[in-house]
N, CA, C and O atoms as CSV, one atom per row, in Angstrom:
chain,resi,resn,atom,element,x,y,z
A,1,UNK,N,N,61.017,108.403,80.070
A,1,UNK,CA,C,62.428,108.438,80.390
A,1,UNK,C,C,63.197,108.041,79.137
A,1,UNK,O,O,63.050,106.904,78.688
A,2,UNK,N,N,64.007,108.914,78.551
A,2,UNK,CA,C,64.729,108.595,77.329
A,2,UNK,C,C,65.692,107.436,77.543
A,2,UNK,O,O,66.376,107.368,78.564
A,3,UNK,N,N,65.744,106.525,76.576
A,3,UNK,CA,C,66.691,105.426,76.617
A,3,UNK,C,C,66.267,104.256,77.473
A,3,UNK,O,O,66.958,103.237,77.495
A,4,UNK,N,N,65.139,104.366,78.190
A,4,UNK,CA,C,64.697,103.269,79.046
A,4,UNK,C,C,63.605,102.486,78.327
A,4,UNK,O,O,62.843,103.048,77.541
A,5,UNK,N,N,63.536,101.191,78.601
A,5,UNK,CA,C,62.489,100.365,78.021
A,5,UNK,C,C,61.870,99.514,79.112
A,5,UNK,O,O,62.528,99.202,80.105
A,6,UNK,N,N,60.633,99.142,78.943
A,6,UNK,CA,C,59.970,98.278,79.916
A,6,UNK,C,C,60.229,96.825,79.559
A,6,UNK,O,O,60.092,96.433,78.400
A,7,UNK,N,N,60.603,96.024,80.552
A,7,UNK,CA,C,60.859,94.608,80.361
A,7,UNK,C,C,60.173,93.855,81.486
A,7,UNK,O,O,60.560,93.983,82.647
A,8,UNK,N,N,59.164,93.078,81.153
A,8,UNK,CA,C,58.490,92.272,82.169
A,8,UNK,C,C,58.007,93.062,83.362
A,8,UNK,O,O,58.072,92.570,84.489
A,9,UNK,N,N,57.522,94.277,83.149
A,9,UNK,CA,C,57.007,95.087,84.233
A,9,UNK,C,C,58.075,95.906,84.937
A,9,UNK,O,O,57.738,96.740,85.778
A,10,UNK,N,N,59.340,95.703,84.627
A,10,UNK,CA,C,60.414,96.485,85.228
A,10,UNK,C,C,60.981,97.416,84.170
A,10,UNK,O,O,60.822,97.184,82.971
A,11,UNK,N,N,61.641,98.462,84.621
A,11,UNK,CA,C,62.293,99.366,83.682
A,11,UNK,C,C,63.739,98.925,83.551
A,11,UNK,O,O,64.425,98.734,84.555
A,12,UNK,N,N,64.207,98.762,82.326
A,12,UNK,CA,C,65.594,98.386,82.078
A,12,UNK,C,C,66.291,99.519,81.354
A,12,UNK,O,O,65.655,100.319,80.668
A,13,UNK,N,N,67.586,99.580,81.510
A,13,UNK,CA,C,68.392,100.624,80.925
A,13,UNK,C,C,69.432,99.969,80.033
A,13,UNK,O,O,70.526,99.661,80.506
A,14,UNK,N,N,69.131,99.743,78.756
A,14,UNK,CA,C,70.074,99.034,77.880
A,14,UNK,C,C,71.255,99.920,77.479
A,14,UNK,O,O,71.199,101.146,77.582
A,15,UNK,N,N,72.309,99.276,77.028
A,15,UNK,CA,C,73.449,100.008,76.483
A,15,UNK,C,C,72.998,100.802,75.262
A,15,UNK,O,O,72.127,100.363,74.511
A,16,UNK,N,N,73.600,101.972,75.072
A,16,UNK,CA,C,73.316,102.828,73.932
A,16,UNK,C,C,74.636,103.330,73.380
A,16,UNK,O,O,75.429,103.919,74.115
A,17,UNK,N,N,74.887,103.106,72.092
A,17,UNK,CA,C,76.104,103.613,71.488
A,17,UNK,C,C,77.357,102.864,71.909
A,17,UNK,O,O,78.458,103.411,71.847
A,18,UNK,N,N,77.199,101.606,72.341
A,18,UNK,CA,C,78.343,100.772,72.719
A,18,UNK,C,C,78.233,99.464,71.940
A,18,UNK,O,O,77.212,98.778,71.996
A,19,UNK,N,N,79.302,99.127,71.209
A,19,UNK,CA,C,79.324,97.892,70.430
A,19,UNK,C,C,80.278,96.906,71.101
A,19,UNK,O,O,81.494,97.097,71.061
A,20,UNK,N,N,79.726,95.834,71.729
A,20,UNK,CA,C,80.598,94.843,72.359
A,20,UNK,C,C,81.028,93.760,71.369
A,20,UNK,O,O,80.270,93.388,70.473
A,21,UNK,N,N,82.240,93.267,71.541
A,21,UNK,CA,C,82.748,92.145,70.755
A,21,UNK,C,C,83.331,91.128,71.721
A,21,UNK,O,O,84.240,91.446,72.488
A,22,UNK,N,N,82.810,89.902,71.687
A,22,UNK,CA,C,83.353,88.836,72.517
A,22,UNK,C,C,84.671,88.375,71.902
A,22,UNK,O,O,84.697,87.922,70.758
A,23,UNK,N,N,85.761,88.488,72.654
A,23,UNK,CA,C,87.075,88.071,72.163
A,23,UNK,C,C,87.413,86.657,72.611
A,23,UNK,O,O,88.051,85.908,71.871
A,24,UNK,N,N,86.990,86.282,73.825
A,24,UNK,CA,C,87.300,84.941,74.332
A,24,UNK,C,C,86.456,84.649,75.560
A,24,UNK,O,O,86.054,85.554,76.291
A,25,UNK,N,N,86.194,83.348,75.773
A,25,UNK,CA,C,85.594,82.868,77.009
A,25,UNK,C,C,86.202,81.502,77.281
A,25,UNK,O,O,86.139,80.606,76.440
A,26,UNK,N,N,86.793,81.349,78.465
A,26,UNK,CA,C,87.437,80.084,78.807
A,26,UNK,C,C,87.173,79.710,80.247
A,26,UNK,O,O,86.982,80.577,81.100
A,27,UNK,N,N,87.162,78.406,80.518
A,27,UNK,CA,C,86.918,77.900,81.870
A,27,UNK,C,C,88.252,77.611,82.551
A,27,UNK,O,O,89.138,76.978,81.975
A,28,UNK,N,N,88.376,78.084,83.779
A,28,UNK,CA,C,89.570,77.883,84.598
A,28,UNK,C,C,89.202,77.011,85.784
A,28,UNK,O,O,88.166,77.222,86.415
A,29,UNK,N,N,90.048,76.027,86.094
A,29,UNK,CA,C,89.867,75.240,87.315
A,29,UNK,C,C,90.055,76.148,88.517
A,29,UNK,O,O,90.598,77.246,88.395
A,30,UNK,N,N,89.601,75.685,89.692
A,30,UNK,CA,C,89.794,76.470,90.909
A,30,UNK,C,C,91.284,76.781,91.072
A,30,UNK,O,O,92.138,76.005,90.643
A,31,UNK,N,N,91.583,77.913,91.688
A,31,UNK,CA,C,92.979,78.319,91.867
A,31,UNK,C,C,93.109,79.242,93.067
A,31,UNK,O,O,92.137,79.844,93.523
A,32,UNK,N,N,94.318,79.335,93.559
A,32,UNK,CA,C,94.688,80.283,94.600
A,32,UNK,C,C,96.113,80.691,94.282
A,32,UNK,O,O,97.039,79.891,94.412
A,33,UNK,N,N,96.289,81.941,93.864
A,33,UNK,CA,C,97.603,82.415,93.468
A,33,UNK,C,C,97.949,83.696,94.217
A,33,UNK,O,O,97.071,84.446,94.644
A,34,UNK,N,N,99.240,83.924,94.362
A,34,UNK,CA,C,99.724,85.143,95.000
A,34,UNK,C,C,101.059,85.499,94.371
A,34,UNK,O,O,101.882,84.621,94.109
A,35,UNK,N,N,101.270,86.761,94.134
A,35,UNK,CA,C,102.539,87.231,93.619
A,35,UNK,C,C,103.001,88.432,94.414
A,35,UNK,O,O,102.199,89.286,94.794
A,36,UNK,N,N,104.288,88.492,94.661
A,36,UNK,CA,C,104.864,89.620,95.386
A,36,UNK,C,C,106.234,89.940,94.801
A,36,UNK,O,O,107.254,89.739,95.460
A,37,UNK,N,N,106.260,90.444,93.552
A,37,UNK,CA,C,107.554,90.784,92.949
A,37,UNK,C,C,108.217,91.922,93.732
A,37,UNK,O,O,107.529,92.746,94.335
A,38,UNK,N,N,109.528,91.965,93.722
A,38,UNK,CA,C,110.278,92.994,94.449
A,38,UNK,C,C,109.735,94.384,94.178
A,38,UNK,O,O,109.729,94.846,93.037
A,39,UNK,N,N,109.281,95.046,95.227
A,39,UNK,CA,C,108.844,96.433,95.141
A,39,UNK,C,C,107.571,96.684,94.369
A,39,UNK,O,O,107.160,97.837,94.237
A,40,UNK,N,N,106.921,95.636,93.848
A,40,UNK,CA,C,105.742,95.861,93.004
A,40,UNK,C,C,104.425,95.722,93.755
A,40,UNK,O,O,103.372,96.019,93.190
A,41,UNK,N,N,104.449,95.288,94.986
A,41,UNK,CA,C,103.217,95.135,95.749
A,41,UNK,C,C,102.668,93.726,95.662
A,41,UNK,O,O,103.127,92.904,94.869
A,42,UNK,N,N,101.682,93.469,96.492
A,42,UNK,CA,C,101.104,92.139,96.629
A,42,UNK,C,C,99.864,92.006,95.749
A,42,UNK,O,O,99.065,92.937,95.652
A,43,UNK,N,N,99.706,90.852,95.112
A,43,UNK,CA,C,98.503,90.535,94.348
A,43,UNK,C,C,98.049,89.142,94.739
A,43,UNK,O,O,98.846,88.204,94.771
A,44,UNK,N,N,96.741,89.010,95.040
A,44,UNK,CA,C,96.149,87.713,95.365
A,44,UNK,C,C,94.888,87.514,94.530
A,44,UNK,O,O,94.160,88.463,94.241
A,45,UNK,N,N,94.647,86.262,94.150
A,45,UNK,CA,C,93.405,85.914,93.461
A,45,UNK,C,C,93.051,84.485,93.839
A,45,UNK,O,O,93.920,83.622,93.956
A,46,UNK,N,N,91.754,84.253,94.027
A,46,UNK,CA,C,91.310,82.914,94.401
A,46,UNK,C,C,89.935,82.625,93.815
A,46,UNK,O,O,89.031,83.459,93.861
A,47,UNK,N,N,89.804,81.434,93.268
A,47,UNK,CA,C,88.507,80.925,92.820
A,47,UNK,C,C,88.362,79.545,93.464
A,47,UNK,O,O,89.123,78.628,93.155
A,48,UNK,N,N,87.397,79.402,94.347
A,48,UNK,CA,C,87.237,78.143,95.077
A,48,UNK,C,C,86.580,77.058,94.241
A,48,UNK,O,O,86.646,75.876,94.578
A,49,UNK,N,N,85.949,77.464,93.154
A,49,UNK,CA,C,85.348,76.531,92.201
A,49,UNK,C,C,85.764,76.978,90.802
A,49,UNK,O,O,86.218,78.110,90.638
A,50,UNK,N,N,85.624,76.133,89.804
A,50,UNK,CA,C,85.944,76.573,88.437
A,50,UNK,C,C,85.129,77.818,88.068
A,50,UNK,O,O,83.986,77.980,88.495
A,51,UNK,N,N,85.743,78.687,87.270
A,51,UNK,CA,C,85.075,79.904,86.796
A,51,UNK,C,C,85.328,80.067,85.307
A,51,UNK,O,O,86.256,79.480,84.751
A,52,UNK,N,N,84.487,80.873,84.671
A,52,UNK,CA,C,84.730,81.299,83.302
A,52,UNK,C,C,85.340,82.691,83.339
A,52,UNK,O,O,84.969,83.521,84.169
A,53,UNK,N,N,86.272,82.939,82.439
A,53,UNK,CA,C,86.821,84.276,82.240
A,53,UNK,C,C,86.421,84.702,80.830
A,53,UNK,O,O,86.711,84.020,79.847
A,54,UNK,N,N,85.752,85.842,80.761
A,54,UNK,CA,C,85.225,86.382,79.509
A,54,UNK,C,C,86.008,87.648,79.178
A,54,UNK,O,O,86.182,88.511,80.039
A,55,UNK,N,N,86.481,87.764,77.941
A,55,UNK,CA,C,87.192,88.967,77.508
A,55,UNK,C,C,86.367,89.615,76.401
A,55,UNK,O,O,86.062,88.992,75.384
A,56,UNK,N,N,86.011,90.889,76.624
A,56,UNK,CA,C,85.218,91.626,75.635
A,56,UNK,C,C,85.852,92.969,75.334
A,56,UNK,O,O,86.476,93.598,76.189
A,57,UNK,N,N,85.673,93.383,74.106
A,57,UNK,CA,C,86.076,94.726,73.661
A,57,UNK,C,C,84.793,95.533,73.514
A,57,UNK,O,O,83.800,95.035,72.984
A,58,UNK,N,N,84.811,96.774,73.980
A,58,UNK,CA,C,83.654,97.666,73.862
A,58,UNK,C,C,84.083,98.934,73.137
A,58,UNK,O,O,85.004,99.630,73.564
A,59,UNK,N,N,83.402,99.218,72.040
A,59,UNK,CA,C,83.635,100.440,71.263
A,59,UNK,C,C,82.511,101.417,71.628
A,59,UNK,O,O,81.335,101.120,71.421
A,60,UNK,N,N,82.878,102.579,72.169
A,60,UNK,CA,C,81.913,103.579,72.617
A,60,UNK,C,C,81.841,104.725,71.613
A,60,UNK,O,O,82.859,105.343,71.300
A,61,UNK,N,N,80.662,105.007,71.117
A,61,UNK,CA,C,80.451,106.215,70.318
A,61,UNK,C,C,80.438,107.405,71.275
A,61,UNK,O,O,80.303,107.232,72.487
A,62,UNK,N,N,80.574,108.586,70.740
A,62,UNK,CA,C,80.462,109.788,71.560
A,62,UNK,C,C,79.087,109.779,72.226
A,62,UNK,O,O,78.072,109.631,71.545
A,63,UNK,N,N,79.045,109.934,73.527
A,63,UNK,CA,C,77.788,109.926,74.270
A,63,UNK,C,C,77.273,108.538,74.600
A,63,UNK,O,O,76.238,108.416,75.255
A,64,UNK,N,N,77.959,107.490,74.169
A,64,UNK,CA,C,77.510,106.123,74.435
A,64,UNK,C,C,77.647,105.746,75.899
A,64,UNK,O,O,78.462,106.307,76.631
A,65,UNK,N,N,76.827,104.776,76.310
A,65,UNK,CA,C,76.934,104.271,77.685
A,65,UNK,C,C,76.533,102.807,77.733
A,65,UNK,O,O,75.827,102.315,76.853
A,66,UNK,N,N,76.990,102.117,78.770
A,66,UNK,CA,C,76.741,100.688,78.913
A,66,UNK,C,C,75.385,100.357,79.488
A,66,UNK,O,O,74.997,99.188,79.493
A,67,UNK,N,N,74.644,101.347,79.976
A,67,UNK,CA,C,73.442,101.077,80.746
A,67,UNK,C,C,73.858,100.567,82.124
A,67,UNK,O,O,74.949,100.022,82.289
A,68,UNK,N,N,72.993,100.745,83.095
A,68,UNK,CA,C,73.290,100.252,84.445
A,68,UNK,C,C,73.232,98.738,84.427
A,68,UNK,O,O,72.244,98.158,83.975
A,69,UNK,N,N,74.282,98.091,84.915
A,69,UNK,CA,C,74.336,96.633,84.920
A,69,UNK,C,C,75.272,96.149,86.030
A,69,UNK,O,O,76.009,96.937,86.623
A,70,UNK,N,N,75.229,94.848,86.301
A,70,UNK,CA,C,76.083,94.235,87.317
A,70,UNK,C,C,76.680,92.951,86.753
A,70,UNK,O,O,76.204,92.411,85.754
A,71,UNK,N,N,77.718,92.481,87.405
A,71,UNK,CA,C,78.382,91.236,87.046
A,71,UNK,C,C,78.449,90.354,88.287
A,71,UNK,O,O,78.417,90.871,89.403
A,72,UNK,N,N,78.541,89.032,88.120
A,72,UNK,CA,C,78.568,88.151,89.293
A,72,UNK,C,C,79.838,88.281,90.132
A,72,UNK,O,O,79.807,88.046,91.339
A,73,UNK,N,N,80.943,88.651,89.509
A,73,UNK,CA,C,82.232,88.809,90.189
A,73,UNK,C,C,82.871,90.107,89.705
A,73,UNK,O,O,82.341,90.747,88.797
A,74,UNK,N,N,84.005,90.512,90.295
A,74,UNK,CA,C,84.669,91.733,89.824
A,74,UNK,C,C,85.083,91.654,88.356
A,74,UNK,O,O,85.243,90.576,87.785
A,75,UNK,N,N,85.250,92.845,87.769
A,75,UNK,CA,C,85.643,92.973,86.368
A,75,UNK,C,C,86.819,93.946,86.293
A,75,UNK,O,O,86.810,94.998,86.931
A,76,UNK,N,N,87.834,93.578,85.500
A,76,UNK,CA,C,88.967,94.459,85.249
A,76,UNK,C,C,88.756,95.107,83.886
A,76,UNK,O,O,88.671,94.421,82.868
A,77,UNK,N,N,88.672,96.443,83.879
A,77,UNK,CA,C,88.392,97.189,82.655
A,77,UNK,C,C,89.595,98.071,82.342
A,77,UNK,O,O,90.006,98.883,83.171
A,78,UNK,N,N,90.159,97.913,81.147
A,78,UNK,CA,C,91.280,98.736,80.704
A,78,UNK,C,C,90.823,99.592,79.541
A,78,UNK,O,O,90.368,99.069,78.524
A,79,UNK,N,N,90.941,100.904,79.682
A,79,UNK,CA,C,90.618,101.817,78.587
A,79,UNK,C,C,91.826,101.832,77.654
A,79,UNK,O,O,92.940,102.131,78.082
A,80,UNK,N,N,91.605,101.511,76.382
A,80,UNK,CA,C,92.724,101.458,75.436
A,80,UNK,C,C,92.711,102.621,74.444
A,80,UNK,O,O,93.692,102.841,73.734
A,81,UNK,N,N,91.608,103.362,74.394
A,81,UNK,CA,C,91.534,104.559,73.550
A,81,UNK,C,C,90.503,105.505,74.139
A,81,UNK,O,O,89.433,105.071,74.566
A,82,UNK,N,N,90.811,106.779,74.164
A,82,UNK,CA,C,89.862,107.770,74.647
A,82,UNK,C,C,89.784,107.832,76.161
A,82,UNK,O,O,90.713,107.453,76.875
A,83,UNK,N,N,88.637,108.326,76.629
A,83,UNK,CA,C,88.385,108.521,78.060
A,83,UNK,C,C,86.974,108.061,78.378
A,83,UNK,O,O,86.029,108.387,77.659
A,84,UNK,N,N,86.832,107.300,79.462
A,84,UNK,CA,C,85.522,106.839,79.922
A,84,UNK,C,C,85.325,107.242,81.374
A,84,UNK,O,O,86.286,107.405,82.125
A,85,UNK,N,N,84.065,107.398,81.754
A,85,UNK,CA,C,83.720,107.701,83.137
A,85,UNK,C,C,82.812,106.602,83.647
A,85,UNK,O,O,81.831,106.240,82.998
A,86,UNK,N,N,83.149,106.063,84.834
A,86,UNK,CA,C,82.381,104.987,85.448
A,86,UNK,C,C,81.717,105.507,86.717
A,86,UNK,O,O,82.315,106.256,87.489
A,87,UNK,N,N,80.469,105.093,86.914
A,87,UNK,CA,C,79.708,105.450,88.108
A,87,UNK,C,C,79.309,104.165,88.813
A,87,UNK,O,O,78.769,103.247,88.195
A,88,UNK,N,N,79.579,104.107,90.121
A,88,UNK,CA,C,79.232,102.943,90.937
A,88,UNK,C,C,77.791,103.083,91.418
A,88,UNK,O,O,77.387,104.148,91.884
A,89,UNK,N,N,77.037,102.028,91.307
A,89,UNK,CA,C,75.622,102.055,91.705
A,89,UNK,C,C,75.438,102.381,93.184
A,89,UNK,O,O,74.455,103.025,93.553
A,90,UNK,N,N,76.373,101.945,94.042
A,90,UNK,CA,C,76.194,102.161,95.477
A,90,UNK,C,C,76.939,103.391,96.012
A,90,UNK,O,O,77.075,103.542,97.227
A,91,UNK,N,N,77.421,104.270,95.128
A,91,UNK,CA,C,78.106,105.494,95.567
A,91,UNK,C,C,77.071,106.574,95.860
A,91,UNK,O,O,76.436,107.079,94.935
A,92,UNK,N,N,76.889,106.938,97.127
A,92,UNK,CA,C,75.849,107.922,97.468
A,92,UNK,C,C,76.129,109.309,96.905
A,92,UNK,O,O,75.217,110.134,96.856
A,93,UNK,N,N,77.353,109.593,96.481
A,93,UNK,CA,C,77.671,110.902,95.904
A,93,UNK,C,C,77.594,110.907,94.383
A,93,UNK,O,O,77.682,111.970,93.769
A,94,UNK,N,N,77.429,109.723,93.754
A,94,UNK,CA,C,77.379,109.595,92.296
A,94,UNK,C,C,78.553,110.330,91.649
A,94,UNK,O,O,78.378,111.085,90.692
A,95,UNK,N,N,79.742,110.098,92.182
A,95,UNK,CA,C,80.957,110.726,91.666
A,95,UNK,C,C,81.568,109.845,90.585
A,95,UNK,O,O,81.870,108.676,90.826
A,96,UNK,N,N,81.746,110.400,89.413
A,96,UNK,CA,C,82.325,109.648,88.308
A,96,UNK,C,C,83.804,109.361,88.516
A,96,UNK,O,O,84.534,110.174,89.083
A,97,UNK,N,N,84.238,108.190,88.049
A,97,UNK,CA,C,85.651,107.804,88.069
A,97,UNK,C,C,86.124,107.897,86.628
A,97,UNK,O,O,85.748,107.076,85.792
A,98,UNK,N,N,86.945,108.891,86.337
A,98,UNK,CA,C,87.410,109.151,84.974
A,98,UNK,C,C,88.650,108.305,84.718
A,98,UNK,O,O,89.616,108.348,85.480
A,99,UNK,N,N,88.610,107.529,83.622
A,99,UNK,CA,C,89.709,106.630,83.272
A,99,UNK,C,C,90.148,106.940,81.842
A,99,UNK,O,O,89.337,106.931,80.916
A,100,UNK,N,N,91.441,107.213,81.678
A,100,UNK,CA,C,91.988,107.540,80.367
A,100,UNK,C,C,92.731,106.338,79.789
A,100,UNK,O,O,93.024,105.376,80.500
A,101,UNK,N,N,93.029,106.402,78.500
A,101,UNK,CA,C,93.717,105.312,77.801
A,101,UNK,C,C,94.993,104.918,78.545
A,101,UNK,O,O,95.775,105.768,78.973
A,102,UNK,N,N,95.178,103.604,78.687
A,102,UNK,CA,C,96.339,103.082,79.382
A,102,UNK,C,C,96.121,102.881,80.870
A,102,UNK,O,O,97.026,102.433,81.574
A,103,UNK,N,N,94.929,103.206,81.358
A,103,UNK,CA,C,94.602,103.044,82.777
A,103,UNK,C,C,93.396,102.123,82.927
A,103,UNK,O,O,92.683,101.845,81.963
A,104,UNK,N,N,93.185,101.663,84.143
A,104,UNK,CA,C,92.118,100.709,84.373
A,104,UNK,C,C,91.200,101.085,85.515
A,104,UNK,O,O,91.469,101.991,86.303
A,105,UNK,N,N,90.113,100.353,85.568
A,105,UNK,CA,C,89.065,100.510,86.580
A,105,UNK,C,C,88.658,99.100,86.997
A,105,UNK,O,O,88.436,98.239,86.145
A,106,UNK,N,N,88.559,98.862,88.296
A,106,UNK,CA,C,88.092,97.567,88.785
A,106,UNK,C,C,86.656,97.740,89.252
A,106,UNK,O,O,86.379,98.466,90.206
A,107,UNK,N,N,85.753,97.061,88.564
A,107,UNK,CA,C,84.335,97.068,88.927
A,107,UNK,C,C,84.113,96.011,89.997
A,107,UNK,O,O,84.553,94.872,89.845
A,108,UNK,N,N,83.443,96.375,91.066
A,108,UNK,CA,C,83.191,95.467,92.189
A,108,UNK,C,C,82.233,94.335,91.833
A,108,UNK,O,O,82.220,93.298,92.497
A,109,UNK,N,N,81.438,94.530,90.797
A,109,UNK,CA,C,80.412,93.562,90.438
A,109,UNK,C,C,79.051,93.936,91.005
A,109,UNK,O,O,78.049,93.313,90.655
A,110,UNK,N,N,78.994,94.956,91.885
A,110,UNK,CA,C,77.730,95.336,92.527
A,110,UNK,C,C,76.848,96.216,91.641
A,110,UNK,O,O,75.674,96.427,91.950
A,111,UNK,N,N,77.396,96.721,90.564
A,111,UNK,CA,C,76.604,97.535,89.648
A,111,UNK,C,C,77.307,98.821,89.279
A,111,UNK,O,O,77.866,99.504,90.138
A,112,UNK,N,N,77.278,99.150,87.992
A,112,UNK,CA,C,77.893,100.380,87.514
A,112,UNK,C,C,77.359,100.712,86.119
A,112,UNK,O,O,76.605,99.951,85.513
A,113,UNK,N,N,77.782,101.874,85.643
A,113,UNK,CA,C,77.537,102.299,84.270
A,113,UNK,C,C,78.832,102.927,83.762
A,113,UNK,O,O,79.508,103.649,84.495
A,114,UNK,N,N,79.172,102.649,82.510
A,114,UNK,CA,C,80.305,103.294,81.849
A,114,UNK,C,C,79.766,104.276,80.828
A,114,UNK,O,O,78.877,103.938,80.048
A,115,UNK,N,N,80.299,105.488,80.827
A,115,UNK,CA,C,79.785,106.567,79.982
A,115,UNK,C,C,80.938,107.202,79.204
A,115,UNK,O,O,82.009,107.449,79.760
A,116,UNK,N,N,80.715,107.460,77.933
A,116,UNK,CA,C,81.682,108.212,77.139
A,116,UNK,C,C,81.169,109.637,77.009
A,116,UNK,O,O,80.371,109.945,76.124
A,117,UNK,N,N,81.636,110.501,77.903
A,117,UNK,CA,C,81.241,111.905,77.884
A,117,UNK,C,C,82.379,112.777,77.372
A,117,UNK,O,O,82.361,113.993,77.561
A,118,UNK,N,N,83.373,112.166,76.723
A,118,UNK,CA,C,84.602,112.867,76.360
A,118,UNK,C,C,84.510,113.675,75.073
A,118,UNK,O,O,85.341,114.553,74.839
A,119,UNK,N,N,83.522,113.398,74.240
A,119,UNK,CA,C,83.430,114.100,72.964
A,119,UNK,C,C,84.210,113.433,71.836
A,119,UNK,O,O,84.255,113.949,70.720
A,120,UNK,N,N,84.831,112.272,72.130
A,120,UNK,CA,C,85.566,111.505,71.109
A,120,UNK,C,C,85.291,110.021,71.345
A,120,UNK,O,O,84.974,109.632,72.469
A,121,UNK,N,N,85.405,109.187,70.317
A,121,UNK,CA,C,85.194,107.745,70.527
A,121,UNK,C,C,86.158,107.194,71.584
A,121,UNK,O,O,87.220,107.766,71.829
A,122,UNK,N,N,85.769,106.073,72.204
A,122,UNK,CA,C,86.592,105.434,73.231
A,122,UNK,C,C,86.437,103.918,73.122
A,122,UNK,O,O,85.454,103.418,72.576
A,123,UNK,N,N,87.425,103.197,73.651
A,123,UNK,CA,C,87.414,101.740,73.603
A,123,UNK,C,C,87.957,101.189,74.907
A,123,UNK,O,O,88.901,101.735,75.477
A,124,UNK,N,N,87.349,100.092,75.382
A,124,UNK,CA,C,87.918,99.389,76.524
A,124,UNK,C,C,87.979,97.902,76.243
A,124,UNK,O,O,87.309,97.393,75.344
A,125,UNK,N,N,88.799,97.211,77.031
A,125,UNK,CA,C,88.860,95.755,77.060
A,125,UNK,C,C,88.486,95.354,78.476
A,125,UNK,O,O,89.086,95.831,79.440
A,126,UNK,N,N,87.495,94.475,78.606
A,126,UNK,CA,C,87.018,94.035,79.922
A,126,UNK,C,C,87.327,92.564,80.127
A,126,UNK,O,O,87.100,91.739,79.243
A,127,UNK,N,N,87.846,92.248,81.297
A,127,UNK,CA,C,88.080,90.868,81.706
A,127,UNK,C,C,87.065,90.589,82.809
A,127,UNK,O,O,87.156,91.128,83.912
A,128,UNK,N,N,86.095,89.731,82.484
A,128,UNK,CA,C,84.919,89.494,83.317
A,128,UNK,C,C,84.959,88.058,83.816
A,128,UNK,O,O,85.166,87.135,83.028
A,129,UNK,N,N,84.764,87.860,85.104
A,129,UNK,CA,C,84.699,86.507,85.658
A,129,UNK,C,C,83.250,86.157,85.973
A,129,UNK,O,O,82.474,87.006,86.412
A,130,UNK,N,N,82.893,84.881,85.740
A,130,UNK,CA,C,81.511,84.444,85.944
A,130,UNK,C,C,81.493,82.961,86.290
A,130,UNK,O,O,82.446,82.242,85.988
A,131,UNK,N,N,80.419,82.498,86.921
A,131,UNK,CA,C,80.277,81.055,87.125
A,131,UNK,C,C,80.292,80.338,85.767
A,131,UNK,O,O,79.853,80.897,84.762
A,132,UNK,N,N,80.789,79.122,85.742
A,132,UNK,CA,C,80.920,78.366,84.502
A,132,UNK,C,C,79.578,78.282,83.772
A,132,UNK,O,O,78.580,77.824,84.329
A,133,UNK,N,N,79.574,78.733,82.513
A,133,UNK,CA,C,78.396,78.665,81.664
A,133,UNK,C,C,77.292,79.654,81.992
A,133,UNK,O,O,76.270,79.675,81.306
A,134,UNK,N,N,77.464,80.466,83.008
A,134,UNK,CA,C,76.408,81.387,83.447
A,134,UNK,C,C,76.509,82.726,82.727
A,134,UNK,O,O,77.514,83.029,82.084
A,135,UNK,N,N,75.457,83.514,82.848
A,135,UNK,CA,C,75.477,84.867,82.298
A,135,UNK,C,C,76.527,85.680,83.050
A,135,UNK,O,O,76.797,85.433,84.225
A,136,UNK,N,N,77.112,86.649,82.357
A,136,UNK,CA,C,78.151,87.465,82.985
A,136,UNK,C,C,77.744,88.936,83.078
A,136,UNK,O,O,78.545,89.777,83.487
A,137,UNK,N,N,76.504,89.248,82.700
A,137,UNK,CA,C,76.003,90.621,82.778
A,137,UNK,C,C,74.518,90.581,83.087
A,137,UNK,O,O,73.759,89.840,82.461
A,138,UNK,N,N,74.109,91.393,84.066
A,138,UNK,CA,C,72.701,91.497,84.429
A,138,UNK,C,C,72.282,92.960,84.330
A,138,UNK,O,O,72.882,93.829,84.963
A,139,UNK,N,N,71.251,93.226,83.534
A,139,UNK,CA,C,70.728,94.583,83.423
A,139,UNK,C,C,70.098,94.981,84.756
A,139,UNK,O,O,69.470,94.154,85.417
A,140,UNK,N,N,70.263,96.244,85.152
A,140,UNK,CA,C,69.686,96.747,86.391
A,140,UNK,C,C,68.628,97.793,86.088
A,140,UNK,O,O,68.665,98.438,85.040
A,141,UNK,N,N,67.694,97.959,86.996
A,141,UNK,CA,C,66.662,98.983,86.814
A,141,UNK,C,C,67.301,100.364,86.942
A,141,UNK,O,O,68.364,100.513,87.545
A,142,UNK,N,N,66.655,101.348,86.381
A,142,UNK,CA,C,67.176,102.713,86.423
A,142,UNK,C,C,66.149,103.632,87.030
A,142,UNK,O,O,64.968,103.287,87.061
A,143,UNK,N,N,66.549,104.781,87.511
A,143,UNK,CA,C,67.939,105.170,87.638
A,143,UNK,C,C,68.589,104.470,88.826
A,143,UNK,O,O,67.905,103.866,89.652
A,144,UNK,N,N,69.912,104.558,88.904
A,144,UNK,CA,C,70.613,104.065,90.088
A,144,UNK,C,C,70.060,104.812,91.282
A,144,UNK,O,O,69.540,105.916,91.122
A,145,UNK,N,N,70.155,104.242,92.486
A,145,UNK,CA,C,69.537,104.895,93.633
A,145,UNK,C,C,70.138,106.241,93.995
A,145,UNK,O,O,69.502,107.016,94.709
A,146,UNK,N,N,71.353,106.547,93.521
A,146,UNK,CA,C,72.003,107.801,93.890
A,146,UNK,C,C,72.258,108.723,92.701
A,146,UNK,O,O,72.627,109.883,92.883
A,147,UNK,N,N,72.066,108.220,91.506
A,147,UNK,CA,C,72.293,109.028,90.303
A,147,UNK,C,C,70.961,109.218,89.594
A,147,UNK,O,O,70.123,108.316,89.597
A,148,UNK,N,N,70.763,110.356,89.001
A,148,UNK,CA,C,69.508,110.644,88.329
A,148,UNK,C,C,69.481,110.238,86.874
A,148,UNK,O,O,68.655,110.736,86.109
A,149,UNK,N,N,70.365,109.345,86.477
A,149,UNK,CA,C,70.395,108.906,85.077
A,149,UNK,C,C,70.546,107.411,84.999
A,149,UNK,O,O,70.591,106.851,83.904
């Protein structure tokens, strides 16, 4: 299987053609916030215990991908250049979610892969939440149960 490697008896799917840069990691005390600006809709967020917020920049080469992976909590991903396609691990149709520069994708944390199939370089900024001091990315076995890659 191209791009796959064996790790401890399991098959792992590492990122290929993606250069991550850690921009910041900070610990936040527990919080419960809500905002409802006029006409803008409702937003709620809650952390019952302290959490870390990790901010990373990812530079994608043409054809690059993140490998199948999961996060402990949801992740907010903003594409700032180019176009990326995200596939959810639990989507039985394996339908890509195409995100262009200036738009975002919310990863559930259950598992996904980001792919640059656009033919041009792409960049995103990810805001990742994780337990304090814990890992914020877990490699998943491949292929995803519904996608053949």
